[in-house]
Gaussian input, Z-matrix of N, CA and C with variables (Angstrom, degrees):
# hf/3-21g

backbone

0 1
 N
 C     1     B1
 C     2     B2     1     A1
 N     3     B3     2     A2     1     D1
 C     4     B4     3     A3     2     D2
 C     5     B5     4     A4     3     D3
 N     6     B6     5     A5     4     D4
 C     7     B7     6     A6     5     D5
 C     8     B8     7     A7     6     D6
 N     9     B9     8     A8     7     D7
 C    10    B10     9     A9     8     D8
 C    11    B11    10    A10     9     D9
 N    12    B12    11    A11    10    D10
 C    13    B13    12    A12    11    D11
 C    14    B14    13    A13    12    D12
 N    15    B15    14    A14    13    D13
 C    16    B16    15    A15    14    D14
 C    17    B17    16    A16    15    D15
 N    18    B18    17    A17    16    D16
 C    19    B19    18    A18    17    D17
 C    20    B20    19    A19    18    D18
 N    21    B21    20    A20    19    D19
 C    22    B22    21    A21    20    D20
 C    23    B23    22    A22    21    D21
 N    24    B24    23    A23    22    D22
 C    25    B25    24    A24    23    D23
 C    26    B26    25    A25    24    D24
 N    27    B27    26    A26    25    D25
 C    28    B28    27    A27    26    D26
 C    29    B29    28    A28    27    D27
 N    30    B30    29    A29    28    D28
 C    31    B31    30    A30    29    D29
 C    32    B32    31    A31    30    D30
 N    33    B33    32    A32    31    D31
 C    34    B34    33    A33    32    D32
 C    35    B35    34    A34    33    D33
 N    36    B36    35    A35    34    D34
 C    37    B37    36    A36    35    D35
 C    38    B38    37    A37    36    D36
 N    39    B39    38    A38    37    D37
 C    40    B40    39    A39    38    D38
 C    41    B41    40    A40    39    D39
 N    42    B42    41    A41    40    D40
 C    43    B43    42    A42    41    D41
 C    44    B44    43    A43    42    D42
 N    45    B45    44    A44    43    D43
 C    46    B46    45    A45    44    D44
 C    47    B47    46    A46    45    D45
 N    48    B48    47    A47    46    D46
 C    49    B49    48    A48    47    D47
 C    50    B50    49    A49    48    D48
 N    51    B51    50    A50    49    D49
 C    52    B52    51    A51    50    D50
 C    53    B53    52    A52    51    D51
 N    54    B54    53    A53    52    D52
 C    55    B55    54    A54    53    D53
 C    56    B56    55    A55    54    D54
 N    57    B57    56    A56    55    D55
 C    58    B58    57    A57    56    D56
 C    59    B59    58    A58    57    D57
 N    60    B60    59    A59    58    D58
 C    61    B61    60    A60    59    D59
 C    62    B62    61    A61    60    D60
 N    63    B63    62    A62    61    D61
 C    64    B64    63    A63    62    D62
 C    65    B65    64    A64    63    D63
 N    66    B66    65    A65    64    D64
 C    67    B67    66    A66    65    D65
 C    68    B68    67    A67    66    D66
 N    69    B69    68    A68    67    D67
 C    70    B70    69    A69    68    D68
 C    71    B71    70    A70    69    D69
 N    72    B72    71    A71    70    D70
 C    73    B73    72    A72    71    D71
 C    74    B74    73    A73    72    D72
 N    75    B75    74    A74    73    D73
 C    76    B76    75    A75    74    D74
 C    77    B77    76    A76    75    D75
 N    78    B78    77    A77    76    D76
 C    79    B79    78    A78    77    D77
 C    80    B80    79    A79    78    D78
 N    81    B81    80    A80    79    D79
 C    82    B82    81    A81    80    D80
 C    83    B83    82    A82    81    D81
 N    84    B84    83    A83    82    D82
 C    85    B85    84    A84    83    D83
 C    86    B86    85    A85    84    D84
 N    87    B87    86    A86    85    D85
 C    88    B88    87    A87    86    D86
 C    89    B89    88    A88    87    D87
 N    90    B90    89    A89    88    D88
 C    91    B91    90    A90    89    D89
 C    92    B92    91    A91    90    D90
 N    93    B93    92    A92    91    D91
 C    94    B94    93    A93    92    D92
 C    95    B95    94    A94    93    D93
 N    96    B96    95    A95    94    D94
 C    97    B97    96    A96    95    D95
 C    98    B98    97    A97    96    D96
 N    99    B99    98    A98    97    D97
 C   100   B100    99    A99    98    D98
 C   101   B101   100   A100    99    D99
 N   102   B102   101   A101   100   D100
 C   103   B103   102   A102   101   D101
 C   104   B104   103   A103   102   D102
 N   105   B105   104   A104   103   D103
 C   106   B106   105   A105   104   D104
 C   107   B107   106   A106   105   D105
 N   108   B108   107   A107   106   D106
 C   109   B109   108   A108   107   D107
 C   110   B110   109   A109   108   D108
 N   111   B111   110   A110   109   D109
 C   112   B112   111   A111   110   D110
 C   113   B113   112   A112   111   D111
 N   114   B114   113   A113   112   D112
 C   115   B115   114   A114   113   D113
 C   116   B116   115   A115   114   D114
 N   117   B117   116   A116   115   D115
 C   118   B118   117   A117   116   D116
 C   119   B119   118   A118   117   D117
 N   120   B120   119   A119   118   D118
 C   121   B121   120   A120   119   D119
 C   122   B122   121   A121   120   D120
 N   123   B123   122   A122   121   D121
 C   124   B124   123   A123   122   D122
 C   125   B125   124   A124   123   D123
 N   126   B126   125   A125   124   D124
 C   127   B127   126   A126   125   D125
 C   128   B128   127   A127   126   D126
 N   129   B129   128   A128   127   D127
 C   130   B130   129   A129   128   D128
 C   131   B131   130   A130   129   D129
 N   132   B132   131   A131   130   D130
 C   133   B133   132   A132   131   D131
 C   134   B134   133   A133   132   D132
 N   135   B135   134   A134   133   D133
 C   136   B136   135   A135   134   D134
 C   137   B137   136   A136   135   D135
 N   138   B138   137   A137   136   D136
 C   139   B139   138   A138   137   D137
 C   140   B140   139   A139   138   D138
 N   141   B141   140   A140   139   D139
 C   142   B142   141   A141   140   D140
 C   143   B143   142   A142   141   D141
 N   144   B144   143   A143   142   D142
 C   145   B145   144   A144   143   D143
 C   146   B146   145   A145   144   D144
 N   147   B147   146   A146   145   D145
 C   148   B148   147   A147   146   D146
 C   149   B149   148   A148   147   D147
 N   150   B150   149   A149   148   D148
 C   151   B151   150   A150   149   D149
 C   152   B152   151   A151   150   D150
 N   153   B153   152   A152   151   D151
 C   154   B154   153   A153   152   D152
 C   155   B155   154   A154   153   D153
 N   156   B156   155   A155   154   D154
 C   157   B157   156   A156   155   D155
 C   158   B158   157   A157   156   D156
 N   159   B159   158   A158   157   D157
 C   160   B160   159   A159   158   D158
 C   161   B161   160   A160   159   D159
 N   162   B162   161   A161   160   D160
 C   163   B163   162   A162   161   D161
 C   164   B164   163   A163   162   D162
 N   165   B165   164   A164   163   D163
 C   166   B166   165   A165   164   D164
 C   167   B167   166   A166   165   D165
 N   168   B168   167   A167   166   D166
 C   169   B169   168   A168   167   D167
 C   170   B170   169   A169   168   D168
 N   171   B171   170   A170   169   D169
 C   172   B172   171   A171   170   D170
 C   173   B173   172   A172   171   D171
 N   174   B174   173   A173   172   D172
 C   175   B175   174   A174   173   D173
 C   176   B176   175   A175   174   D174
 N   177   B177   176   A176   175   D175
 C   178   B178   177   A177   176   D176
 C   179   B179   178   A178   177   D177
 N   180   B180   179   A179   178   D178
 C   181   B181   180   A180   179   D179
 C   182   B182   181   A181   180   D180
 N   183   B183   182   A182   181   D181
 C   184   B184   183   A183   182   D182
 C   185   B185   184   A184   183   D183
 N   186   B186   185   A185   184   D184
 C   187   B187   186   A186   185   D185
 C   188   B188   187   A187   186   D186
 N   189   B189   188   A188   187   D187
 C   190   B190   189   A189   188   D188
 C   191   B191   190   A190   189   D189
 N   192   B192   191   A191   190   D190
 C   193   B193   192   A192   191   D191
 C   194   B194   193   A193   192   D192
 N   195   B195   194   A194   193   D193
 C   196   B196   195   A195   194   D194
 C   197   B197   196   A196   195   D195
 N   198   B198   197   A197   196   D196
 C   199   B199   198   A198   197   D197
 C   200   B200   199   A199   198   D198
 N   201   B201   200   A200   199   D199
 C   202   B202   201   A201   200   D200
 C   203   B203   202   A202   201   D201
 N   204   B204   203   A203   202   D202
 C   205   B205   204   A204   203   D203
 C   206   B206   205   A205   204   D204
 N   207   B207   206   A206   205   D205
 C   208   B208   207   A207   206   D206
 C   209   B209   208   A208   207   D207
 N   210   B210   209   A209   208   D208
 C   211   B211   210   A210   209   D209
 C   212   B212   211   A211   210   D210
 N   213   B213   212   A212   211   D211
 C   214   B214   213   A213   212   D212
 C   215   B215   214   A214   213   D213
 N   216   B216   215   A215   214   D214
 C   217   B217   216   A216   215   D215
 C   218   B218   217   A217   216   D216
 N   219   B219   218   A218   217   D217
 C   220   B220   219   A219   218   D218
 C   221   B221   220   A220   219   D219
 N   222   B222   221   A221   220   D220
 C   223   B223   222   A222   221   D221
 C   224   B224   223   A223   222   D222
 N   225   B225   224   A224   223   D223
 C   226   B226   225   A225   224   D224
 C   227   B227   226   A226   225   D225
 N   228   B228   227   A227   226   D226
 C   229   B229   228   A228   227   D227
 C   230   B230   229   A229   228   D228
 N   231   B231   230   A230   229   D229
 C   232   B232   231   A231   230   D230
 C   233   B233   232   A232   231   D231
 N   234   B234   233   A233   232   D232
 C   235   B235   234   A234   233   D233
 C   236   B236   235   A235   234   D234
 N   237   B237   236   A236   235   D235
 C   238   B238   237   A237   236   D236
 C   239   B239   238   A238   237   D237
 N   240   B240   239   A239   238   D238
 C   241   B241   240   A240   239   D239
 C   242   B242   241   A241   240   D240
 N   243   B243   242   A242   241   D241
 C   244   B244   243   A243   242   D242
 C   245   B245   244   A244   243   D243
 N   246   B246   245   A245   244   D244
 C   247   B247   246   A246   245   D245
 C   248   B248   247   A247   246   D246
 N   249   B249   248   A248   247   D247
 C   250   B250   249   A249   248   D248
 C   251   B251   250   A250   249   D249
 N   252   B252   251   A251   250   D250
 C   253   B253   252   A252   251   D251
 C   254   B254   253   A253   252   D252
 N   255   B255   254   A254   253   D253
 C   256   B256   255   A255   254   D254
 C   257   B257   256   A256   255   D255
 N   258   B258   257   A257   256   D256
 C   259   B259   258   A258   257   D257
 C   260   B260   259   A259   258   D258
 N   261   B261   260   A260   259   D259
 C   262   B262   261   A261   260   D260
 C   263   B263   262   A262   261   D261
 N   264   B264   263   A263   262   D262
 C   265   B265   264   A264   263   D263
 C   266   B266   265   A265   264   D264
 N   267   B267   266   A266   265   D265
 C   268   B268   267   A267   266   D266
 C   269   B269   268   A268   267   D267

   B1=1.4416
   B2=1.6121
   B3=1.2531
   B4=1.4152
   B5=1.4815
   B6=1.3173
   B7=1.5018
   B8=1.5059
   B9=1.2971
   B10=1.4958
   B11=1.5174
   B12=1.3902
   B13=1.4768
   B14=1.5260
   B15=1.3897
   B16=1.3979
   B17=1.5134
   B18=1.3569
   B19=1.4249
   B20=1.5170
   B21=1.3395
   B22=1.4577
   B23=1.5751
   B24=1.2972
   B25=1.4127
   B26=1.5526
   B27=1.3004
   B28=1.4791
   B29=1.5833
   B30=1.2645
   B31=1.4797
   B32=1.4762
   B33=1.3250
   B34=1.4606
   B35=1.5641
   B36=1.2892
   B37=1.4104
   B38=1.5687
   B39=1.3799
   B40=1.4335
   B41=1.4984
   B42=1.2499
   B43=1.5205
   B44=1.4767
   B45=1.3389
   B46=1.3625
   B47=1.5981
   B48=1.2485
   B49=1.4678
   B50=1.5084
   B51=1.2518
   B52=1.5890
   B53=1.4928
   B54=1.2963
   B55=1.4591
   B56=1.4945
   B57=1.3451
   B58=1.4556
   B59=1.5315
   B60=1.3793
   B61=1.4417
   B62=1.5549
   B63=1.3405
   B64=1.4549
   B65=1.5554
   B66=1.3181
   B67=1.4835
   B68=1.4041
   B69=1.3192
   B70=1.4102
   B71=1.4911
   B72=1.3684
   B73=1.4327
   B74=1.5836
   B75=1.2829
   B76=1.6061
   B77=1.5124
   B78=1.2576
   B79=1.4312
   B80=1.4279
   B81=1.3779
   B82=1.4617
   B83=1.5508
   B84=1.3422
   B85=1.4832
   B86=1.5996
   B87=1.3811
   B88=1.4289
   B89=1.5386
   B90=1.4366
   B91=1.3741
   B92=1.5781
   B93=1.3678
   B94=1.4006
   B95=1.5274
   B96=1.2565
   B97=1.3939
   B98=1.5066
   B99=1.3214
   B100=1.3681
   B101=1.5674
   B102=1.2447
   B103=1.5234
   B104=1.6431
   B105=1.3281
   B106=1.4155
   B107=1.6068
   B108=1.3764
   B109=1.4962
   B110=1.5345
   B111=1.3376
   B112=1.5437
   B113=1.5259
   B114=1.3041
   B115=1.4171
   B116=1.5048
   B117=1.3395
   B118=1.4361
   B119=1.5516
   B120=1.3689
   B121=1.5306
   B122=1.4254
   B123=1.3349
   B124=1.4756
   B125=1.4378
   B126=1.3372
   B127=1.4675
   B128=1.5891
   B129=1.4160
   B130=1.4092
   B131=1.5667
   B132=1.3619
   B133=1.4876
   B134=1.5916
   B135=1.3666
   B136=1.5311
   B137=1.4883
   B138=1.3206
   B139=1.3940
   B140=1.6489
   B141=1.2659
   B142=1.5140
   B143=1.5365
   B144=1.3415
   B145=1.4460
   B146=1.5657
   B147=1.2215
   B148=1.5556
   B149=1.4894
   B150=1.3127
   B151=1.4777
   B152=1.4597
   B153=1.4022
   B154=1.3909
   B155=1.5133
   B156=1.2030
   B157=1.5437
   B158=1.5125
   B159=1.3089
   B160=1.4182
   B161=1.5525
   B162=1.2566
   B163=1.4441
   B164=1.5495
   B165=1.3331
   B166=1.4815
   B167=1.5837
   B168=1.3620
   B169=1.4684
   B170=1.6090
   B171=1.3270
   B172=1.4228
   B173=1.5065
   B174=1.3150
   B175=1.4835
   B176=1.4893
   B177=1.3549
   B178=1.4381
   B179=1.5506
   B180=1.3262
   B181=1.4362
   B182=1.5966
   B183=1.3586
   B184=1.4613
   B185=1.4816
   B186=1.3210
   B187=1.4257
   B188=1.5976
   B189=1.2618
   B190=1.4976
   B191=1.5611
   B192=1.2027
   B193=1.4280
   B194=1.5294
   B195=1.3569
   B196=1.4334
   B197=1.6141
   B198=1.2501
   B199=1.5597
   B200=1.6047
   B201=1.3318
   B202=1.4540
   B203=1.4552
   B204=1.4422
   B205=1.4066
   B206=1.5016
   B207=1.3679
   B208=1.4566
   B209=1.5423
   B210=1.2563
   B211=1.5058
   B212=1.5131
   B213=1.3035
   B214=1.5114
   B215=1.5038
   B216=1.3221
   B217=1.4912
   B218=1.5684
   B219=1.3352
   B220=1.4549
   B221=1.5257
   B222=1.3719
   B223=1.4686
   B224=1.5356
   B225=1.3010
   B226=1.5404
   B227=1.4538
   B228=1.4312
   B229=1.4118
   B230=1.4688
   B231=1.3511
   B232=1.3989
   B233=1.4931
   B234=1.3097
   B235=1.5391
   B236=1.5913
   B237=1.3455
   B238=1.5390
   B239=1.5391
   B240=1.2608
   B241=1.4287
   B242=1.5157
   B243=1.3504
   B244=1.4187
   B245=1.4784
   B246=1.3387
   B247=1.4519
   B248=1.4553
   B249=1.3591
   B250=1.4434
   B251=1.5407
   B252=1.3345
   B253=1.4297
   B254=1.5304
   B255=1.3541
   B256=1.5924
   B257=1.4482
   B258=1.3461
   B259=1.3545
   B260=1.4942
   B261=1.3265
   B262=1.4894
   B263=1.5664
   B264=1.3362
   B265=1.3730
   B266=1.5202
   B267=1.4124
   B268=1.4137
   B269=1.4843
   A1=110.64
   A2=114.72
   A3=118.90
   A4=112.60
   A5=117.61
   A6=122.06
   A7=106.74
   A8=118.43
   A9=120.04
   A10=113.48
   A11=116.51
   A12=117.13
   A13=116.76
   A14=113.11
   A15=113.77
   A16=116.98
   A17=118.52
   A18=120.68
   A19=107.12
   A20=115.58
   A21=121.42
   A22=112.47
   A23=120.99
   A24=125.05
   A25=111.14
   A26=115.98
   A27=120.21
   A28=107.49
   A29=122.90
   A30=125.61
   A31=101.46
   A32=123.71
   A33=128.35
   A34=107.85
   A35=119.33
   A36=123.33
   A37=109.60
   A38=112.34
   A39=113.93
   A40=116.56
   A41=118.83
   A42=122.64
   A43=108.61
   A44=123.57
   A45=121.35
   A46=109.59
   A47=122.03
   A48=124.46
   A49=110.89
   A50=119.10
   A51=117.15
   A52=109.46
   A53=122.50
   A54=129.46
   A55=112.90
   A56=114.95
   A57=119.21
   A58=105.50
   A59=118.01
   A60=121.81
   A61=109.11
   A62=114.14
   A63=116.05
   A64=107.69
   A65=116.02
   A66=118.35
   A67=117.12
   A68=117.27
   A69=122.07
   A70=120.50
   A71=115.74
   A72=122.04
   A73=110.83
   A74=115.06
   A75=121.26
   A76=106.40
   A77=123.01
   A78=125.69
   A79=112.79
   A80=117.77
   A81=122.91
   A82=109.39
   A83=114.80
   A84=115.88
   A85=108.17
   A86=116.15
   A87=115.53
   A88=114.75
   A89=114.47
   A90=120.97
   A91=115.73
   A92=114.92
   A93=125.53
   A94=110.36
   A95=117.73
   A96=122.88
   A97=117.12
   A98=119.62
   A99=125.53
   A100=112.61
   A101=120.98
   A102=124.52
   A103=109.15
   A104=115.05
   A105=114.27
   A106=112.61
   A107=115.82
   A108=117.39
   A109=109.74
   A110=117.00
   A111=118.94
   A112=111.22
   A113=114.46
   A114=119.02
   A115=106.26
   A116=116.21
   A117=123.37
   A118=107.50
   A119=111.57
   A120=114.68
   A121=114.18
   A122=116.39
   A123=120.11
   A124=110.41
   A125=116.25
   A126=116.95
   A127=114.59
   A128=111.23
   A129=116.25
   A130=109.49
   A131=114.37
   A132=121.42
   A133=110.19
   A134=113.34
   A135=115.66
   A136=110.04
   A137=116.54
   A138=121.08
   A139=112.84
   A140=111.51
   A141=113.17
   A142=108.00
   A143=119.50
   A144=120.68
   A145=110.72
   A146=116.51
   A147=117.78
   A148=107.76
   A149=121.41
   A150=119.79
   A151=112.62
   A152=119.44
   A153=117.93
   A154=112.41
   A155=117.47
   A156=123.34
   A157=110.94
   A158=117.73
   A159=120.93
   A160=112.30
   A161=112.66
   A162=121.56
   A163=117.86
   A164=110.46
   A165=121.51
   A166=113.88
   A167=113.82
   A168=117.26
   A169=106.21
   A170=113.15
   A171=119.82
   A172=113.93
   A173=118.06
   A174=122.92
   A175=112.40
   A176=114.74
   A177=120.20
   A178=110.11
   A179=116.71
   A180=118.56
   A181=112.20
   A182=113.52
   A183=115.33
   A184=117.00
   A185=116.70
   A186=118.11
   A187=107.14
   A188=115.40
   A189=121.62
   A190=109.63
   A191=122.11
   A192=124.24
   A193=108.06
   A194=118.26
   A195=122.92
   A196=108.61
   A197=111.54
   A198=122.97
   A199=109.72
   A200=114.74
   A201=119.93
   A202=113.99
   A203=115.44
   A204=122.49
   A205=110.35
   A206=115.39
   A207=120.14
   A208=110.00
   A209=117.16
   A210=123.14
   A211=108.21
   A212=112.51
   A213=115.97
   A214=109.85
   A215=116.28
   A216=118.01
   A217=104.63
   A218=117.43
   A219=120.11
   A220=113.62
   A221=111.78
   A222=119.71
   A223=116.23
   A224=112.55
   A225=122.53
   A226=109.89
   A227=113.63
   A228=120.48
   A229=114.91
   A230=119.15
   A231=118.75
   A232=113.35
   A233=115.60
   A234=122.17
   A235=104.27
   A236=111.86
   A237=119.73
   A238=105.86
   A239=118.76
   A240=122.39
   A241=109.05
   A242=116.92
   A243=127.61
   A244=110.50
   A245=126.50
   A246=122.15
   A247=115.12
   A248=114.82
   A249=118.06
   A250=115.39
   A251=118.42
   A252=120.00
   A253=111.33
   A254=113.11
   A255=117.05
   A256=108.60
   A257=124.52
   A258=125.38
   A259=109.79
   A260=119.68
   A261=120.29
   A262=110.55
   A263=115.74
   A264=123.44
   A265=108.67
   A266=113.30
   A267=118.89
   A268=112.54
   D1=-41.09
   D2=179.03
   D3=-63.32
   D4=-34.05
   D5=178.25
   D6=-70.20
   D7=-33.08
   D8=179.73
   D9=-74.56
   D10=-0.33
   D11=176.92
   D12=100.53
   D13=0.79
   D14=176.18
   D15=-81.82
   D16=140.85
   D17=-175.04
   D18=-81.49
   D19=170.99
   D20=-177.40
   D21=-66.50
   D22=-29.65
   D23=178.73
   D24=-74.57
   D25=-38.30
   D26=174.78
   D27=-71.06
   D28=-35.51
   D29=179.10
   D30=-62.13
   D31=-49.19
   D32=-173.55
   D33=-61.25
   D34=-38.77
   D35=-179.17
   D36=-67.74
   D37=-43.92
   D38=177.51
   D39=-67.93
   D40=-34.21
   D41=174.22
   D42=-67.38
   D43=-38.61
   D44=-179.17
   D45=-73.44
   D46=-37.00
   D47=174.41
   D48=-67.13
   D49=-25.91
   D50=178.31
   D51=-95.30
   D52=8.19
   D53=175.66
   D54=59.98
   D55=43.71
   D56=175.11
   D57=-85.42
   D58=132.80
   D59=-177.80
   D60=-68.02
   D61=142.50
   D62=-178.88
   D63=-77.89
   D64=163.58
   D65=-174.35
   D66=-60.02
   D67=-45.90
   D68=175.21
   D69=-58.18
   D70=-38.03
   D71=174.35
   D72=-70.94
   D73=-38.43
   D74=175.88
   D75=-62.37
   D76=-46.61
   D77=178.92
   D78=-62.63
   D79=-43.51
   D80=-177.52
   D81=-63.76
   D82=-35.58
   D83=-178.30
   D84=-72.36
   D85=-21.44
   D86=175.49
   D87=-86.13
   D88=-7.58
   D89=179.88
   D90=84.31
   D91=24.93
   D92=178.15
   D93=-131.04
   D94=168.63
   D95=-178.84
   D96=93.95
   D97=174.55
   D98=-174.94
   D99=-80.20
   D100=-21.11
   D101=-173.31
   D102=-114.93
   D103=33.50
   D104=-174.91
   D105=-76.21
   D106=-15.14
   D107=178.52
   D108=-107.98
   D109=15.50
   D110=-179.09
   D111=-99.77
   D112=157.84
   D113=173.27
   D114=-95.35
   D115=147.30
   D116=-177.53
   D117=-112.41
   D118=123.21
   D119=170.01
   D120=-67.25
   D121=-42.02
   D122=176.32
   D123=-138.36
   D124=107.66
   D125=-175.22
   D126=-74.48
   D127=-1.15
   D128=-175.02
   D129=-108.40
   D130=7.36
   D131=-174.73
   D132=-74.58
   D133=108.52
   D134=177.23
   D135=-102.61
   D136=144.49
   D137=175.30
   D138=-109.94
   D139=145.29
   D140=-174.30
   D141=-65.88
   D142=-31.25
   D143=178.67
   D144=-66.09
   D145=-30.19
   D146=179.57
   D147=-76.98
   D148=-36.09
   D149=173.25
   D150=-69.04
   D151=-32.68
   D152=175.82
   D153=-68.31
   D154=-34.97
   D155=174.66
   D156=-63.02
   D157=-41.40
   D158=176.17
   D159=-64.01
   D160=-55.44
   D161=177.98
   D162=-49.67
   D163=-35.18
   D164=-175.95
   D165=-78.83
   D166=-18.66
   D167=-171.33
   D168=-83.35
   D169=136.26
   D170=176.19
   D171=-63.90
   D172=-35.02
   D173=179.51
   D174=-57.69
   D175=-42.51
   D176=-174.91
   D177=-73.47
   D178=-19.92
   D179=178.42
   D180=-83.37
   D181=-0.45
   D182=-179.11
   D183=101.38
   D184=1.11
   D185=-177.22
   D186=-96.39
   D187=154.11
   D188=176.59
   D189=-100.87
   D190=124.82
   D191=-176.17
   D192=-111.64
   D193=121.55
   D194=-178.87
   D195=-113.53
   D196=161.84
   D197=171.79
   D198=62.12
   D199=41.79
   D200=173.07
   D201=-68.43
   D202=-32.90
   D203=177.79
   D204=-129.78
   D205=165.73
   D206=179.55
   D207=-147.87
   D208=164.36
   D209=171.05
   D210=-119.62
   D211=148.89
   D212=177.73
   D213=-77.04
   D214=-32.82
   D215=-178.11
   D216=-146.42
   D217=157.08
   D218=177.54
   D219=-65.26
   D220=-18.60
   D221=176.52
   D222=-76.75
   D223=-24.54
   D224=176.30
   D225=-69.83
   D226=123.84
   D227=176.80
   D228=-86.29
   D229=-4.10
   D230=-175.90
   D231=-110.60
   D232=134.80
   D233=-179.10
   D234=-88.34
   D235=136.16
   D236=175.79
   D237=-108.55
   D238=142.97
   D239=179.05
   D240=-71.75
   D241=139.12
   D242=175.83
   D243=-88.81
   D244=141.40
   D245=170.27
   D246=-64.35
   D247=149.29
   D248=-172.56
   D249=-59.41
   D250=-21.28
   D251=179.12
   D252=-71.32
   D253=-15.66
   D254=-179.76
   D255=-101.38
   D256=1.63
   D257=175.94
   D258=-71.09
   D259=144.07
   D260=171.69
   D261=-108.64
   D262=113.64
   D263=-176.16
   D264=-105.03
   D265=122.44
   D266=177.86
   D267=-115.75

């Protein structure tokens, strides 16, 4: 839809009209995400900002992104974010 020239807020309205579940509701049904214990007034409510976030991600455009995080040592349990210029996009 974005390629056809529709903006993120128009895409959000179309998804809501077609009764497509929003991401947070979908994840809550799977038992993951931040809103898994919340009640949803409208599980089909899409926000334009959520659509903008999806459109802006390289992974959703079909690319594979590697090396987003790194560890200083194999003993280190915490991942640290890698700057975008060190990501490998295939």
